[in-house]
N, C-alpha and C positions, 0 to 999 in steps of 0.2 A: 162395374169388373172389376177397379184394382182392391176397392173396399174389398169386397170377396174374399178376393183372392188373398189378400193381406188377412182374414181371419180365417181363413184354409189355411194358412200359413203358420200362423199362431198356434191352432190347434195341433198342426202334428206336429211345432215347436215339444208342444203339452204333453203331446201322448208318448216321445222319446224322450222326452225326459224324464217323466214318469216310468217306464219300461228301463231307463238306465238305470235308474235309482232305487229302482225295488228289493234290489240285492243288498246296498248297502241298508235301506230301510227293516229286511228284514232281519240283517246284521245288529243294527243297532235295537231294537224292539228284543232280540234274544242275551242282548250283554247289558240291557238297563237293569239297573239297579234295585230290588223289590221295593227300598223304599228312598224317596226322596226325589224320584222320577216323575212323579204320576202328575207333572203340569199337564198343561192343556198340550201342547203341541207335544206329547210324546204317547199322549191319549187318543190323538187322530194317527198318530204314525200305527199304534198297536192298532188299532180300528182298520187300519185300511191294510195292515200285513196281516191279520185274523182274515177280512173279507176275500183276498186274495187279491194279487195285483192287478191282474186283467178284470175280474167282474167290477171291481173298484175304480179300474179304470177310465169305464163305458159313461157310466153318470158323470163324474167327473170332467171329460170331455164333454157331455150336453151342458153342464155349468160352464165350462168355458167360452162354448160356440155362443148360448144364451145368451153369456153377459155382455158378449161382443157384439152381436146384433141390438141388443137392450140400450148398452152405454152406445151405440153409434143414431139409435132412433132417438134417445131421449138429447142429446147433445144439437140433432138436428131440429128437432121441437123447439128447444130452446131461441134455438136459433133463428128461427123462422117466425116464433109467435110474438111478434110485434105490438105497439100500443094501437089501436086500429080506431078507436076512439077519435086518436091525434092525426093517426094519416088522411083518415076520410075527412078530418077539418082543413089540414094542409090541402086536400087535395081540392075539394070546396073553394080557398083561395085561390090558388092556383089557377084553378082554370079562369073563375070571376076577372081573375087580375091578366093574369097573362095567357089564357085561353087553351087548347086544347094542348097545344104543342109545350107549355112549361107544366100543364100536370102530366102529358108524359113525360118527362124528365123527369120528377116527382118521382114517379112510379116507376119507371125506370132504377130510380138509385135509392130506392125502398126495398128492402127483403123482405119474404114470406110470401103466403097465395093471394092474400087480400091486394096486395102489391099488382102479382103478375096479370090478375084478373081485370083491374084495375086500366093496365096496358093495354091489354089485347082490348077492351071496351073500347078505351080511348083511340087506339088504333085505327080501328075501322070507324071510328067518329069521324076523325081527321080524314078519309078514305073519301067520305061523304056515303058511305051504306047505308041503305034501310034500317031503319030504328028497330026493326024486328029481327035484321041480323047482328046487329050490336048486343040486343036481350039473348038472343042465343048463343051469342062468341062467352057472354056472360056467364051462360050455363054451363053448357059445354066446357068452357077451360075449367070452370070450378070443378068438373069430374077428375079434369086430368089433374087436380092438386089434391085432390083429397087422395087419389092413387099413388101420389109422391108421399103425401103424408102416412099412407099406409104398409110402404115399400120395407118389405124384412119381417112383418109383423108375423107372417106365417110360418119363418122358421122357429118365431119362439115359442110360437104353438106347438109346435114341433116336437124341439127339446121338451118341453112339459110334458109332453102327450108321452114320448119316449123314455126320458129317466125312468117313472114309477117302474114300465115295462123291464127294461134291463135289470133294473134290481130285482124284481120279483124272477126275471130266466136265471138268476145269478143263483135266486134260493134253489130254485126247483133243481140248478146242477146240483148243488151243494147237499140236498136230501138226498139227491139220485145215489150221490158218492157215498153217504153216509149209511144209507141202506147197502149200498155193494157190499160195505167194509160190515159191516153186519150179517149178511149174507157170508163173507167169508172166513169170519172168525168163529160162525155161527151161536154165538152168545150174543146179548145185548148187556152191556152197563150203562146204567143210569148216566153215572156221570160223563161217561164218554159219550151218550147220545144227545145230553143237555149241553154239552160243548159244542158239539158238531151242528146242531141245531141254531146254537149263537150265534158260530162263525156265518150258517148259510142266511140269519136274518139281518145281516149288517148291511148284506147287498139288497136288501128293499128297504131299509133305514136310508142307506146313502140316495136314492134313487128318489125316496120321497122327498126329504130335505133340499134335495135341488130341484124336485117339481113345486115344492113350496117357494126356494127363493125367486124361481124364474117366474111362475103366478104375479109374485108382489109386484117386477116389474113391471109385467105384461100388465096388469089393471091399471097402473099408474101411467103406461102409455096409452092404451085406449083412453083412459080417462082426458087423457091431453089432447090427443088427437080429435076425442067430438067436443072438448073445450074450443079448439082450433076451426073446427067446420064449426060451431053454431056463429062464430064471431064472422066467417067467409059469407054462411048466410047473408046475416045480418047487414054485414058491408056489401055485401052485392046488389039489395035492396036500396040500398041510398046512394050508390053506385049510379042503377039506372037511374033513381030518381035525379039524381044530378044531372046528368046529360039530358033530363025530358026537360028539365028547368033551364039547361044552358041554350040548347037548341029553340028553345020557343021566343 
């Protein structure tokens, strides 16, 4: 809950900052010199102002929120992605030398989903539960850990989907306004029409850029989750075999 509140607070602050500085950006873009002011920052400001602060702000908010969720997931996944082979080896050694209690202590002090699954299995082993219950606990708690890995992924997918849609909506609104101007003036000037279309398409460009950036992060995160899940499945088999061997 605290993480979600921080993310929403960050987004609200970003929206208020963008809206507060919109007039300043428009003034800077209007006062910018024709020559020597074509740097990257100036071009971005010009695009932002030309597309309209309101419609350009929406994809930008999607980018900020999407990156916030993506960075949180990346940091979490890197923290829980431990050396599974080493942990299984250490767990086997602890189980053979100190029994279940020493193995539980090792699992308790190790980060990651594999250690959590091992701890649940060892806890039920120490209680003397039937081996079928121990095996079910490994499978069931594995699902719980996968749910933790997938947390907030749906939000990133949501922003990937709606950012281009918001860009398209800004384009449609811009085109409607352009045709309204034509209807009022009663004439069509090719230069003015091209300028209006260019401005309208900038919102689509912004939405597509945001979607592409977030898609790269989303694919990296899902690949990372798949890698951790594969390690969990392999480790779960090793843990079950280890406990069978210990009980014998």
